[in-house]
DRENNU-564033 format. One record per residue: x, z, y of N, C-alpha, C in turn. Coordinates in Angstrom, 1 decimal, padded with zeros to 4 digits, m for minus. Layout:
N
@n_east X n_up Z n_north Y ca_east X ca_up Z ca_north Y c_east X c_up Z c_north Y
...
This chain:
189
@n_east 001.1 n_up m000.3 n_north m001.4 ca_east 000.0 ca_up 000.0 ca_north 000.0 c_east 001.0 c_up 000.1 c_north 001.3
@n_east 001.7 n_up 000.6 n_north 001.5 ca_east 002.9 ca_up 000.8 ca_north 002.4 c_east 003.3 c_up m000.7 c_north 003.1
@n_east 003.8 n_up m001.4 n_north 001.5 ca_east 004.4 ca_up m002.7 ca_north 001.5 c_east 003.7 c_up m003.4 c_north 002.4
@n_east 002.2 n_up m003.5 n_north 001.8 ca_east 001.1 ca_up m004.6 ca_north 002.2 c_east 000.8 c_up m004.2 c_north 003.9
@n_east 000.5 n_up m002.6 n_north 004.3 ca_east 000.5 ca_up m002.6 ca_north 005.5 c_east 001.8 c_up m003.2 c_north 006.4
@n_east 002.9 n_up m002.5 n_north 006.1 ca_east 004.1 ca_up m003.0 ca_north 006.6 c_east 004.1 c_up m005.1 c_north 007.1
@n_east 003.7 n_up m005.4 n_north 005.7 ca_east 003.6 ca_up m007.3 ca_north 006.0 c_east 002.6 c_up m007.4 c_north 006.9
@n_east 001.0 n_up m006.7 n_north 006.5 ca_east 000.2 ca_up m006.9 ca_north 007.7 c_east 000.9 c_up m006.7 c_north 008.8
@n_east 001.1 n_up m005.4 n_north 009.3 ca_east 001.9 ca_up m005.4 ca_north 010.8 c_east 002.9 c_up m006.3 c_north 011.0
@n_east 003.7 n_up m006.9 n_north 010.7 ca_east 004.6 ca_up m008.0 ca_north 010.8 c_east 004.2 c_up m009.2 c_north 010.6
@n_east 002.7 n_up m009.6 n_north 010.1 ca_east 002.3 ca_up m010.7 ca_north 010.4 c_east 001.5 c_up m010.8 c_north 011.6
@n_east 000.7 n_up m009.8 n_north 012.2 ca_east m000.2 ca_up m009.2 ca_north 013.1 c_east 000.2 c_up m009.4 c_north 014.8
@n_east 002.0 n_up m009.3 n_north 014.4 ca_east 002.7 ca_up m009.3 ca_north 015.7 c_east 002.3 c_up m010.6 c_north 016.8
@n_east 001.6 n_up m012.0 n_north 016.0 ca_east 001.3 ca_up m013.0 ca_north 016.6 c_east 000.0 c_up m012.8 c_north 017.5
@n_east m000.6 n_up m011.7 n_north 017.1 ca_east m001.9 ca_up m011.6 ca_north 017.9 c_east m001.6 c_up m010.5 c_north 019.0
@n_east m002.3 n_up m010.5 n_north 020.2 ca_east m002.5 ca_up m009.9 ca_north 020.7 c_east m002.5 c_up m008.4 c_north 020.8
@n_east m001.7 n_up m007.5 n_north 021.3 ca_east m001.1 ca_up m006.0 ca_north 020.9 c_east m002.5 c_up m005.3 c_north 020.4
@n_east m003.9 n_up m005.7 n_north 021.4 ca_east m004.6 ca_up m004.2 ca_north 021.3 c_east m005.6 c_up m005.1 c_north 020.0
@n_east m005.4 n_up m006.0 n_north 019.9 ca_east m006.1 ca_up m006.9 ca_north 018.6 c_east m005.5 c_up m006.4 c_north 017.4
@n_east m004.2 n_up m006.9 n_north 017.5 ca_east m002.9 ca_up m006.2 ca_north 016.4 c_east m003.5 c_up m004.9 c_north 016.0
@n_east m003.4 n_up m003.8 n_north 016.9 ca_east m003.7 ca_up m002.5 ca_north 016.4 c_east m004.8 c_up m002.3 c_north 016.0
@n_east m005.7 n_up m002.9 n_north 016.7 ca_east m007.4 ca_up m002.7 ca_north 015.9 c_east m007.5 c_up m003.6 c_north 014.6
@n_east m006.9 n_up m004.6 n_north 014.6 ca_east m007.0 ca_up m005.1 ca_north 012.6 c_east m006.4 c_up m004.0 c_north 012.3
@n_east m004.9 n_up m003.5 n_north 012.3 ca_east m004.4 ca_up m002.5 ca_north 011.2 c_east m004.8 c_up m001.8 c_north 010.8
@n_east m005.3 n_up m001.1 n_north 011.7 ca_east m006.2 ca_up 000.5 ca_north 012.0 c_east m007.6 c_up m000.2 c_north 011.3
@n_east m008.2 n_up m001.2 n_north 011.3 ca_east m009.2 ca_up m001.2 ca_north 010.5 c_east m009.0 c_up m001.4 c_north 008.6
@n_east m007.6 n_up m002.3 n_north 008.2 ca_east m007.4 ca_up m002.6 ca_north 007.1 c_east m007.0 c_up m001.5 c_north 006.8
@n_east m006.1 n_up m000.3 n_north 007.7 ca_east m005.5 ca_up 001.0 ca_north 007.0 c_east m006.8 c_up 001.8 c_north 006.8
@n_east m007.9 n_up 001.8 n_north 007.2 ca_east m009.3 ca_up 002.7 ca_north 007.0 c_east m010.0 c_up 002.1 c_north 005.7
@n_east m009.9 n_up 001.2 n_north 005.8 ca_east m010.8 ca_up m000.1 ca_north 004.5 c_east m009.5 c_up 000.8 c_north 003.5
@n_east m008.9 n_up 000.7 n_north 003.2 ca_east m007.6 ca_up 001.1 ca_north 002.3 c_east m007.9 c_up 002.5 c_north 001.8
@n_east m007.8 n_up 003.3 n_north 003.0 ca_east m008.2 ca_up 004.8 ca_north 002.8 c_east m009.5 c_up 005.0 c_north 002.0
@n_east m010.3 n_up 004.3 n_north 002.5 ca_east m011.9 ca_up 004.6 ca_north 001.5 c_east m011.6 c_up 004.1 c_north 000.5
@n_east m011.0 n_up 002.6 n_north 000.4 ca_east m011.4 ca_up 002.2 ca_north m001.0 c_east m010.4 c_up 003.6 c_north m002.0
@n_east m009.6 n_up 004.0 n_north m001.3 ca_east m008.3 ca_up 005.1 ca_north m002.5 c_east m009.3 c_up 006.3 c_north m002.4
@n_east m010.4 n_up 006.5 n_north m001.7 ca_east m011.1 ca_up 007.8 ca_north m001.6 c_east m012.1 c_up 008.0 c_north m002.7
@n_east m012.8 n_up 006.8 n_north m002.5 ca_east m013.6 ca_up 006.4 ca_north m003.9 c_east m013.0 c_up 006.2 c_north m005.4
@n_east m011.7 n_up 005.4 n_north m005.8 ca_east m011.0 ca_up 005.4 ca_north m006.6 c_east m010.6 c_up 006.9 c_north m006.7
@n_east m010.4 n_up 007.5 n_north m006.5 ca_east m009.8 ca_up 009.1 ca_north m006.4 c_east m008.5 c_up 008.8 c_north m006.9
@n_east m007.9 n_up 008.0 n_north m006.1 ca_east m006.2 ca_up 007.8 ca_north m006.3 c_east m005.5 c_up 006.8 c_north m007.4
@n_east m006.7 n_up 006.0 n_north m007.7 ca_east m006.4 ca_up 005.2 ca_north m008.9 c_east m005.8 c_up 004.3 c_north m008.6
@n_east m004.6 n_up 003.8 n_north m009.2 ca_east m003.5 ca_up 002.5 ca_north m009.0 c_east m004.5 c_up 001.3 c_north m009.3
@n_east m005.4 n_up 001.2 n_north m010.3 ca_east m006.2 ca_up m000.6 ca_north m010.9 c_east m007.0 c_up m000.4 c_north m009.4
@n_east m007.2 n_up 000.6 n_north m008.8 ca_east m008.7 ca_up 000.5 ca_north m007.8 c_east m008.0 c_up 000.1 c_north m006.6
@n_east m006.8 n_up 000.3 n_north m006.5 ca_east m006.0 ca_up m000.4 ca_north m005.3 c_east m005.4 c_up m001.3 c_north m005.3
@n_east m005.0 n_up m001.6 n_north m006.4 ca_east m004.5 ca_up m003.0 ca_north m006.6 c_east m006.2 c_up m004.2 c_north m006.7
@n_east m006.8 n_up m003.6 n_north m007.1 ca_east m008.0 ca_up m004.2 ca_north m007.0 c_east m008.5 c_up m004.8 c_north m005.2
@n_east m008.3 n_up m003.6 n_north m004.6 ca_east m008.9 ca_up m003.4 ca_north m003.0 c_east m008.0 c_up m004.5 c_north m002.4
@n_east m006.5 n_up m004.5 n_north m002.6 ca_east m005.4 ca_up m005.5 ca_north m002.1 c_east m005.6 c_up m006.9 c_north m002.6
@n_east m005.9 n_up m006.9 n_north m004.0 ca_east m006.3 ca_up m008.6 ca_north m004.4 c_east m007.3 c_up m008.7 c_north m003.6
@n_east m008.7 n_up m008.5 n_north m003.3 ca_east m009.9 ca_up m009.0 ca_north m002.7 c_east m009.3 c_up m009.2 c_north m001.5
@n_east m008.5 n_up m008.3 n_north m000.7 ca_east m008.1 ca_up m008.2 ca_north 001.0 c_east m007.5 c_up m009.8 c_north 001.0
@n_east m006.2 n_up m009.9 n_north 000.2 ca_east m005.4 ca_up m011.1 ca_north 000.1 c_east m004.2 c_up m011.2 c_north 000.7
@n_east m003.6 n_up m012.1 n_north 001.2 ca_east m002.3 ca_up m011.7 ca_north 001.9 c_east m002.7 c_up m011.5 c_north 003.2
@n_east m001.4 n_up m010.6 n_north 004.0 ca_east m001.6 ca_up m010.3 ca_north 004.9 c_east m001.8 c_up m011.4 c_north 006.2
@n_east m000.8 n_up m012.3 n_north 005.5 ca_east m000.7 ca_up m013.5 ca_north 006.6 c_east m002.0 c_up m014.3 c_north 007.0
@n_east m002.5 n_up m014.3 n_north 005.5 ca_east m004.2 ca_up m014.9 ca_north 005.3 c_east m004.9 c_up m014.3 c_north 006.4
@n_east m005.2 n_up m012.5 n_north 006.6 ca_east m005.7 ca_up m012.0 ca_north 007.2 c_east m005.6 c_up m012.3 c_north 008.3
@n_east m004.4 n_up m012.6 n_north 009.1 ca_east m004.1 ca_up m012.6 ca_north 010.6 c_east m004.5 c_up m013.8 c_north 010.9
@n_east m004.2 n_up m014.9 n_north 010.1 ca_east m004.7 ca_up m016.6 ca_north 010.4 c_east m006.2 c_up m016.6 c_north 010.5
@n_east m007.2 n_up m015.7 n_north 009.7 ca_east m008.6 ca_up m015.8 ca_north 009.8 c_east m008.9 c_up m014.8 c_north 011.2
@n_east m008.0 n_up m013.9 n_north 011.6 ca_east m008.3 ca_up m013.3 ca_north 012.8 c_east m007.9 c_up m014.2 c_north 013.9
@n_east m006.9 n_up m014.9 n_north 013.9 ca_east m006.4 ca_up m015.9 ca_north 015.1 c_east m007.3 c_up m016.7 c_north 015.0
@n_east m008.5 n_up m016.7 n_north 014.5 ca_east m009.3 ca_up m018.4 ca_north 014.7 c_east m008.6 c_up m019.3 c_north 013.7
@n_east m008.1 n_up m019.2 n_north 012.9 ca_east m007.6 ca_up m020.3 ca_north 011.8 c_east m006.0 c_up m020.9 c_north 011.5
@n_east m005.7 n_up m020.3 n_north 013.2 ca_east m004.4 ca_up m020.4 ca_north 013.3 c_east m003.6 c_up m020.1 c_north 012.3
@n_east m002.4 n_up m021.2 n_north 012.0 ca_east m001.8 ca_up m020.8 ca_north 011.0 c_east m000.6 c_up m019.6 c_north 011.2
@n_east m000.6 n_up m018.7 n_north 010.3 ca_east 000.2 ca_up m017.5 ca_north 010.7 c_east 001.7 c_up m018.2 c_north 010.6
@n_east 002.1 n_up m018.7 n_north 010.2 ca_east 004.3 ca_up m018.8 ca_north 010.3 c_east 004.2 c_up m019.5 c_north 011.8
@n_east 002.7 n_up m020.1 n_north 012.2 ca_east 003.4 ca_up m020.8 ca_north 013.4 c_east 003.1 c_up m019.9 c_north 014.7
@n_east 002.4 n_up m019.0 n_north 014.7 ca_east 001.6 ca_up m018.1 ca_north 015.5 c_east 002.4 c_up m016.7 c_north 015.3
@n_east 003.3 n_up m017.0 n_north 014.1 ca_east 004.2 ca_up m015.1 ca_north 014.1 c_east 005.2 c_up m015.1 c_north 015.4
@n_east 005.7 n_up m015.6 n_north 014.6 ca_east 007.5 ca_up m015.8 ca_north 015.7 c_east 008.2 c_up m017.1 c_north 015.7
@n_east 008.6 n_up m017.1 n_north 017.3 ca_east 008.9 ca_up m018.8 ca_north 017.6 c_east 010.5 c_up m019.3 c_north 016.4
@n_east 010.5 n_up m020.3 n_north 016.2 ca_east 011.6 ca_up m020.9 ca_north 015.3 c_east 012.6 c_up m020.2 c_north 015.6
@n_east 013.3 n_up m019.9 n_north 014.6 ca_east 014.9 ca_up m019.4 ca_north 014.9 c_east 015.7 c_up m020.4 c_north 014.6
@n_east 016.8 n_up m020.6 n_north 015.8 ca_east 017.3 ca_up m021.8 ca_north 015.6 c_east 018.3 c_up m021.7 c_north 014.6
@n_east 018.6 n_up m023.3 n_north 014.3 ca_east 020.0 ca_up m023.2 ca_north 013.1 c_east 020.6 c_up m022.4 c_north 013.5
@n_east 021.6 n_up m022.4 n_north 014.7 ca_east 022.9 ca_up m021.6 ca_north 014.4 c_east 022.4 c_up m020.3 c_north 014.5
@n_east 021.1 n_up m019.6 n_north 014.5 ca_east 021.2 ca_up m018.3 ca_north 014.4 c_east 020.8 c_up m018.1 c_north 012.9
@n_east 020.6 n_up m018.6 n_north 012.3 ca_east 019.8 ca_up m018.4 ca_north 010.6 c_east 021.5 c_up m017.7 c_north 010.2
@n_east 022.4 n_up m018.4 n_north 010.3 ca_east 023.5 ca_up m017.5 ca_north 009.3 c_east 023.4 c_up m018.0 c_north 007.7
@n_east 024.4 n_up m017.5 n_north 006.8 ca_east 025.1 ca_up m017.6 ca_north 006.0 c_east 023.7 c_up m017.3 c_north 004.9
@n_east 022.9 n_up m018.3 n_north 004.1 ca_east 022.0 ca_up m017.4 ca_north 003.2 c_east 022.5 c_up m015.9 c_north 002.8
@n_east 021.2 n_up m014.9 n_north 002.8 ca_east 021.7 ca_up m013.4 ca_north 002.3 c_east 022.4 c_up m012.5 c_north 003.1
@n_east 022.7 n_up m013.0 n_north 004.4 ca_east 023.4 ca_up m012.3 ca_north 005.4 c_east 022.6 c_up m012.4 c_north 006.6
@n_east 022.9 n_up m011.4 n_north 007.3 ca_east 022.0 ca_up m011.1 ca_north 008.8 c_east 022.1 c_up m012.4 c_north 009.4
@n_east 021.5 n_up m012.8 n_north 010.4 ca_east 021.8 ca_up m013.7 ca_north 011.5 c_east 022.7 c_up m013.7 c_north 012.3
@n_east 023.4 n_up m014.7 n_north 012.4 ca_east 024.5 ca_up m014.7 ca_north 013.5 c_east 023.6 c_up m014.3 c_north 014.8
@n_east 024.5 n_up m013.6 n_north 015.6 ca_east 023.8 ca_up m013.0 ca_north 017.0 c_east 024.2 c_up m014.3 c_north 018.0
@n_east 022.8 n_up m014.5 n_north 018.9 ca_east 023.2 ca_up m015.4 ca_north 020.1 c_east 023.9 c_up m015.7 c_north 020.6
@n_east 024.6 n_up m017.1 n_north 020.8 ca_east 026.0 ca_up m016.9 ca_north 021.6 c_east 025.9 c_up m016.2 c_north 023.2
@n_east 026.7 n_up m015.8 n_north 023.7 ca_east 026.6 ca_up m015.4 ca_north 024.9 c_east 026.9 c_up m016.3 c_north 026.1
@n_east 026.5 n_up m016.0 n_north 026.9 ca_east 026.1 ca_up m017.2 ca_north 027.8 c_east 027.7 c_up m016.7 c_north 029.1
@n_east 028.5 n_up m018.0 n_north 029.3 ca_east 029.6 ca_up m017.5 ca_north 030.1 c_east 028.7 c_up m017.1 c_north 031.7
@n_east 029.3 n_up m016.6 n_north 032.1 ca_east 029.1 ca_up m016.3 ca_north 033.5 c_east 029.9 c_up m017.3 c_north 034.3
@n_east 031.1 n_up m017.9 n_north 033.7 ca_east 031.7 ca_up m018.9 ca_north 034.5 c_east 030.9 c_up m020.4 c_north 033.9
@n_east 030.6 n_up m020.8 n_north 035.3 ca_east 030.4 ca_up m022.4 ca_north 035.3 c_east 031.0 c_up m023.3 c_north 036.1
@n_east 031.0 n_up m024.3 n_north 036.5 ca_east 031.5 ca_up m025.0 ca_north 037.2 c_east 031.6 c_up m024.6 c_north 038.7
@n_east 030.7 n_up m024.2 n_north 039.1 ca_east 030.6 ca_up m023.8 ca_north 040.5 c_east 031.4 c_up m022.4 c_north 040.5
@n_east 031.0 n_up m021.6 n_north 039.9 ca_east 031.8 ca_up m020.1 ca_north 040.2 c_east 033.5 c_up m020.9 c_north 039.7
@n_east 033.6 n_up m021.3 n_north 038.9 ca_east 035.3 ca_up m021.5 ca_north 038.7 c_east 035.7 c_up m022.4 c_north 040.0
@n_east 035.1 n_up m023.2 n_north 040.7 ca_east 035.6 ca_up m023.7 ca_north 042.0 c_east 035.6 c_up m022.9 c_north 043.2
@n_east 034.5 n_up m022.0 n_north 043.2 ca_east 034.6 ca_up m021.1 ca_north 044.4 c_east 035.8 c_up m020.0 c_north 044.0
@n_east 035.8 n_up m019.8 n_north 043.0 ca_east 037.2 ca_up m018.6 ca_north 042.7 c_east 038.6 c_up m019.3 c_north 043.0
@n_east 038.8 n_up m020.7 n_north 042.8 ca_east 039.8 ca_up m021.6 ca_north 042.8 c_east 040.3 c_up m022.2 c_north 044.2
@n_east 039.0 n_up m021.9 n_north 044.8 ca_east 039.1 ca_up m021.9 ca_north 046.8 c_east 039.2 c_up m020.9 c_north 047.1
@n_east 038.9 n_up m020.1 n_north 047.0 ca_east 038.9 ca_up m018.7 ca_north 047.9 c_east 040.3 c_up m018.5 c_north 047.2
@n_east 041.3 n_up m018.7 n_north 046.2 ca_east 042.5 ca_up m018.0 ca_north 045.8 c_east 043.7 c_up m019.3 c_north 046.5
@n_east 044.0 n_up m020.5 n_north 045.2 ca_east 044.6 ca_up m021.4 ca_north 045.8 c_east 043.9 c_up m022.0 c_north 046.8
@n_east 043.0 n_up m022.2 n_north 047.2 ca_east 042.8 ca_up m023.1 ca_north 048.5 c_east 043.5 c_up m022.4 c_north 049.9
@n_east 043.2 n_up m021.1 n_north 049.6 ca_east 043.8 ca_up m020.4 ca_north 050.8 c_east 045.2 c_up m020.6 c_north 051.0
@n_east 046.3 n_up m021.4 n_north 050.3 ca_east 047.3 ca_up m022.1 ca_north 050.1 c_east 047.3 c_up m023.2 c_north 050.4
@n_east 046.5 n_up m024.0 n_north 049.6 ca_east 046.4 ca_up m025.4 ca_north 049.4 c_east 046.0 c_up m025.9 c_north 050.8
@n_east 045.0 n_up m025.8 n_north 050.9 ca_east 044.0 ca_up m025.7 ca_north 052.6 c_east 043.4 c_up m024.4 c_north 053.3
@n_east 044.6 n_up m024.1 n_north 054.2 ca_east 044.5 ca_up m022.9 ca_north 054.8 c_east 043.0 c_up m022.5 c_north 054.7
@n_east 042.3 n_up m023.2 n_north 056.0 ca_east 041.1 ca_up m022.9 ca_north 056.6 c_east 039.9 c_up m023.1 c_north 056.4
@n_east 040.0 n_up m024.6 n_north 055.7 ca_east 038.6 ca_up m025.0 ca_north 055.0 c_east 038.8 c_up m024.5 c_north 053.6
@n_east 039.7 n_up m024.2 n_north 052.7 ca_east 039.8 ca_up m023.7 ca_north 051.5 c_east 038.8 c_up m022.7 c_north 051.2
@n_east 039.0 n_up m021.6 n_north 051.5 ca_east 038.3 ca_up m020.4 ca_north 051.5 c_east 036.9 c_up m020.5 c_north 052.4
@n_east 036.5 n_up m021.0 n_north 053.4 ca_east 035.3 ca_up m021.5 ca_north 053.6 c_east 034.7 c_up m022.2 c_north 052.8
@n_east 034.7 n_up m023.0 n_north 052.2 ca_east 034.2 ca_up m023.7 ca_north 051.1 c_east 033.8 c_up m022.8 c_north 049.4
@n_east 035.3 n_up m022.0 n_north 049.8 ca_east 034.7 ca_up m021.3 ca_north 048.4 c_east 033.9 c_up m020.1 c_north 048.5
@n_east 033.5 n_up m019.7 n_north 050.0 ca_east 032.8 ca_up m018.8 ca_north 050.2 c_east 031.4 c_up m019.3 c_north 050.3
@n_east 031.3 n_up m020.4 n_north 050.8 ca_east 029.9 ca_up m021.1 ca_north 050.7 c_east 029.3 c_up m021.3 c_north 049.3
@n_east 030.5 n_up m021.7 n_north 048.5 ca_east 030.0 ca_up m021.5 ca_north 046.6 c_east 029.6 c_up m020.5 c_north 046.2
@n_east 030.6 n_up m019.6 n_north 046.5 ca_east 030.3 ca_up m018.3 ca_north 046.1 c_east 028.3 c_up m017.6 c_north 046.1
@n_east 028.0 n_up m018.0 n_north 047.8 ca_east 026.8 ca_up m017.5 ca_north 048.0 c_east 025.9 c_up m018.8 c_north 047.4
@n_east 026.2 n_up m019.8 n_north 047.3 ca_east 025.3 ca_up m020.9 ca_north 046.8 c_east 025.0 c_up m019.9 c_north 045.0
@n_east 025.9 n_up m020.2 n_north 044.7 ca_east 026.0 ca_up m019.6 ca_north 043.1 c_east 024.9 c_up m018.7 c_north 042.8
@n_east 024.1 n_up m018.7 n_north 042.0 ca_east 022.9 ca_up m018.1 ca_north 041.2 c_east 023.8 c_up m016.8 c_north 040.4
@n_east 024.8 n_up m017.0 n_north 039.7 ca_east 025.4 ca_up m016.0 ca_north 038.7 c_east 026.1 c_up m015.2 c_north 039.2
@n_east 026.5 n_up m015.3 n_north 040.8 ca_east 027.7 ca_up m014.1 ca_north 041.1 c_east 026.4 c_up m013.2 c_north 042.0
@n_east 026.6 n_up m012.0 n_north 041.8 ca_east 025.7 ca_up m010.7 ca_north 042.5 c_east 025.9 c_up m010.6 c_north 043.7
@n_east 024.6 n_up m010.3 n_north 044.8 ca_east 025.1 ca_up m009.9 ca_north 045.9 c_east 026.8 c_up m009.1 c_north 046.5
@n_east 026.6 n_up m008.5 n_north 045.3 ca_east 028.1 ca_up m007.3 ca_north 045.6 c_east 029.0 c_up m008.1 c_north 046.0
@n_east 029.4 n_up m008.9 n_north 044.9 ca_east 030.2 ca_up m009.7 ca_north 044.5 c_east 030.7 c_up m010.6 c_north 045.5
@n_east 029.2 n_up m011.6 n_north 046.1 ca_east 029.1 ca_up m012.2 ca_north 047.1 c_east 029.8 c_up m011.2 c_north 048.4
@n_east 029.3 n_up m010.1 n_north 048.8 ca_east 029.9 ca_up m009.2 ca_north 049.6 c_east 031.5 c_up m009.2 c_north 050.1
@n_east 031.6 n_up m008.6 n_north 048.4 ca_east 033.3 ca_up m008.3 ca_north 048.4 c_east 033.9 c_up m009.4 c_north 048.8
@n_east 033.7 n_up m010.8 n_north 048.0 ca_east 034.5 ca_up m012.1 ca_north 048.1 c_east 034.4 c_up m012.3 c_north 049.6
@n_east 033.2 n_up m011.9 n_north 050.3 ca_east 033.5 ca_up m012.3 ca_north 052.2 c_east 034.5 c_up m011.3 c_north 052.8
@n_east 034.5 n_up m010.1 n_north 052.2 ca_east 035.1 ca_up m009.3 ca_north 053.0 c_east 036.5 c_up m009.7 c_north 052.7
@n_east 036.9 n_up m009.8 n_north 051.4 ca_east 038.5 ca_up m009.9 ca_north 051.3 c_east 039.1 c_up m010.9 c_north 051.8
@n_east 037.7 n_up m012.0 n_north 051.9 ca_east 038.4 ca_up m013.3 ca_north 052.8 c_east 038.9 c_up m013.4 c_north 053.7
@n_east 037.7 n_up m012.5 n_north 054.4 ca_east 037.9 ca_up m012.5 ca_north 055.7 c_east 038.9 c_up m011.1 c_north 056.2
@n_east 039.2 n_up m010.7 n_north 055.4 ca_east 040.0 ca_up m009.3 ca_north 056.0 c_east 041.5 c_up m009.7 c_north 056.4
@n_east 042.2 n_up m010.7 n_north 055.8 ca_east 043.3 ca_up m011.4 ca_north 056.6 c_east 043.1 c_up m012.2 c_north 057.7
@n_east 042.0 n_up m012.8 n_north 057.7 ca_east 042.0 ca_up m013.2 ca_north 059.0 c_east 041.4 c_up m012.2 c_north 060.2
@n_east 041.1 n_up m011.0 n_north 060.3 ca_east 040.9 ca_up m010.3 ca_north 060.9 c_east 042.0 c_up m009.5 c_north 061.3
@n_east 043.0 n_up m009.0 n_north 060.4 ca_east 044.3 ca_up m008.5 ca_north 060.4 c_east 045.2 c_up m009.6 c_north 061.7
@n_east 045.6 n_up m010.4 n_north 061.4 ca_east 045.7 ca_up m011.7 ca_north 061.7 c_east 045.5 c_up m011.8 c_north 063.3
@n_east 044.0 n_up m011.6 n_north 063.6 ca_east 043.7 ca_up m011.6 ca_north 064.7 c_east 044.1 c_up m010.7 c_north 065.7
@n_east 043.9 n_up m009.3 n_north 065.1 ca_east 044.0 ca_up m008.0 ca_north 065.6 c_east 045.5 c_up m008.0 c_north 065.9
@n_east 046.6 n_up m008.5 n_north 065.3 ca_east 047.8 ca_up m008.3 ca_north 065.2 c_east 048.1 c_up m009.2 c_north 066.4
@n_east 047.8 n_up m010.4 n_north 066.6 ca_east 047.8 ca_up m011.5 ca_north 067.5 c_east 047.4 c_up m011.3 c_north 069.1
@n_east 046.0 n_up m010.3 n_north 068.6 ca_east 045.7 ca_up m009.9 ca_north 070.2 c_east 046.6 c_up m008.5 c_north 070.5
@n_east 047.2 n_up m007.7 n_north 069.6 ca_east 048.3 ca_up m006.8 ca_north 070.0 c_east 049.3 c_up m007.1 c_north 070.7
@n_east 050.0 n_up m008.5 n_north 070.5 ca_east 051.2 ca_up m009.0 ca_north 070.8 c_east 050.9 c_up m009.4 c_north 072.0
@n_east 049.8 n_up m010.3 n_north 072.1 ca_east 049.4 ca_up m010.5 ca_north 073.5 c_east 049.3 c_up m010.0 c_north 074.5
@n_east 048.6 n_up m008.4 n_north 073.9 ca_east 048.4 ca_up m007.2 ca_north 075.1 c_east 050.1 c_up m006.7 c_north 075.5
@n_east 051.0 n_up m006.8 n_north 074.9 ca_east 052.0 ca_up m006.0 ca_north 074.5 c_east 053.2 c_up m006.9 c_north 075.5
@n_east 053.2 n_up m008.4 n_north 075.3 ca_east 053.8 ca_up m009.0 ca_north 076.5 c_east 053.3 c_up m009.4 c_north 077.8
@n_east 054.0 n_up m009.3 n_north 078.9 ca_east 053.3 ca_up m009.9 ca_north 080.1 c_east 053.0 c_up m011.0 c_north 080.3
@n_east 052.0 n_up m011.1 n_north 080.9 ca_east 051.4 ca_up m012.7 ca_north 080.9 c_east 052.2 c_up m013.8 c_north 081.9
@n_east 052.6 n_up m012.9 n_north 082.9 ca_east 053.6 ca_up m013.8 ca_north 084.2 c_east 054.5 c_up m014.1 c_north 083.5
@n_east 055.6 n_up m015.1 n_north 083.9 ca_east 056.9 ca_up m015.5 ca_north 083.5 c_east 057.8 c_up m015.0 c_north 084.7
@n_east 057.4 n_up m015.1 n_north 085.8 ca_east 057.9 ca_up m014.2 ca_north 087.0 c_east 057.5 c_up m012.8 c_north 087.0
@n_east 059.0 n_up m012.4 n_north 086.8 ca_east 059.3 ca_up m011.1 ca_north 087.5 c_east 059.0 c_up m010.1 c_north 088.8
@n_east 058.3 n_up m009.5 n_north 089.0 ca_east 058.1 ca_up m008.9 ca_north 090.5 c_east 058.9 c_up m008.1 c_north 090.2
@n_east 059.8 n_up m007.1 n_north 091.5 ca_east 060.3 ca_up m006.0 ca_north 091.7 c_east 059.1 c_up m005.4 c_north 092.6
@n_east 059.8 n_up m004.0 n_north 092.8 ca_east 059.1 ca_up m003.6 ca_north 093.9 c_east 060.2 c_up m003.4 c_north 094.7
@n_east 059.4 n_up m003.9 n_north 096.4 ca_east 060.3 ca_up m003.9 ca_north 096.9 c_east 060.4 c_up m002.3 c_north 098.0
@n_east 059.7 n_up m001.1 n_north 097.5 ca_east 059.6 ca_up m000.2 ca_north 098.4 c_east 061.0 c_up 001.1 c_north 098.0
@n_east 060.9 n_up 000.8 n_north 096.7 ca_east 062.7 ca_up 001.1 ca_north 096.1 c_east 063.9 c_up 000.4 c_north 096.7
@n_east 064.7 n_up 000.9 n_north 097.7 ca_east 066.1 ca_up 000.6 ca_north 097.7 c_east 066.8 c_up 000.4 c_north 096.6
@n_east 067.7 n_up m000.4 n_north 096.7 ca_east 068.4 ca_up m001.2 ca_north 095.7 c_east 069.7 c_up m000.4 c_north 095.7
@n_east 070.6 n_up 000.2 n_north 095.0 ca_east 071.4 ca_up 001.0 ca_north 095.0 c_east 072.7 c_up 000.4 c_north 095.2
@n_east 073.4 n_up 000.8 n_north 096.1 ca_east 074.4 ca_up 000.1 ca_north 097.3 c_east 075.8 c_up 000.5 c_north 096.3
@n_east 076.8 n_up m000.3 n_north 096.4 ca_east 077.9 ca_up 000.0 ca_north 095.6 c_east 078.5 c_up m000.3 c_north 096.9
@n_east 079.8 n_up 000.9 n_north 096.7 ca_east 080.7 ca_up 000.4 ca_north 098.1 c_east 082.2 c_up 000.4 c_north 097.8
@n_east 083.0 n_up m000.6 n_north 097.9 ca_east 084.2 ca_up m000.5 ca_north 097.0 c_east 085.1 c_up m000.2 c_north 098.2
@n_east 086.5 n_up 000.3 n_north 098.1 ca_east 087.1 ca_up 000.5 ca_north 099.3 c_east 088.5 c_up m000.1 c_north 098.6
@n_east 088.9 n_up m000.7 n_north 099.5 ca_east 090.3 ca_up m001.6 ca_north 099.2 c_east 091.1 c_up m000.3 c_north 098.5
@n_east 092.2 n_up m000.7 n_north 097.3 ca_east 093.0 ca_up m000.2 ca_north 096.6 c_east 093.9 c_up 000.7 c_north 097.9
@n_east 094.6 n_up 001.7 n_north 097.8 ca_east 095.5 ca_up 002.2 ca_north 098.7 c_east 097.2 c_up 002.2 c_north 097.7
@n_east 098.2 n_up 001.7 n_north 098.0 ca_east 099.5 ca_up 001.8 ca_north 097.4 c_east 099.9 c_up 003.0 c_north 097.7
@n_east 100.6 n_up 003.5 n_north 096.4 ca_east 100.7 ca_up 005.1 ca_north 096.2 c_east 102.3 c_up 005.0 c_north 096.9
@n_east 102.5 n_up 006.2 n_north 098.1 ca_east 104.1 ca_up 006.2 ca_north 098.1 c_east 104.7 c_up 006.6 c_north 097.3
């Protein structure tokens, strides 16, 4: 009976959740009633199970004649079936690296040297267009790409502020220049 109910529950997976629970509960109650009448007689249980038929047929009748195999589960791709008698192979992992993502990374790194200004900017655009990059990764890429630019601009500003802008130097005329007096040397007697 337990195997029958497990097969029924598995076949009923194709039904909507509410109807599936209702059908399994009805069959379970029917079997319980049959067992109580037969007082636990194994022959009565077998007869009841035979009358009910295959769990897949019960579900098919419930699903208005749809074949249970087609409604039970989607078709498993051949690459997932695995060798006979063994567990199915796991689905292949989808790589997070597509052509767009590879181009973005190359332009953000090597593009900085090859095409100094345009490479990183195009790399940033590609990163922001990509659906595989998370928002956080896009922000980090933007910050790391713009950080050297910000440092260079800050350095240039510091140099410009430190160096006088005029090429002619003006002296303060209010302070007199020191005068050095020289006397002719006197010969020694």
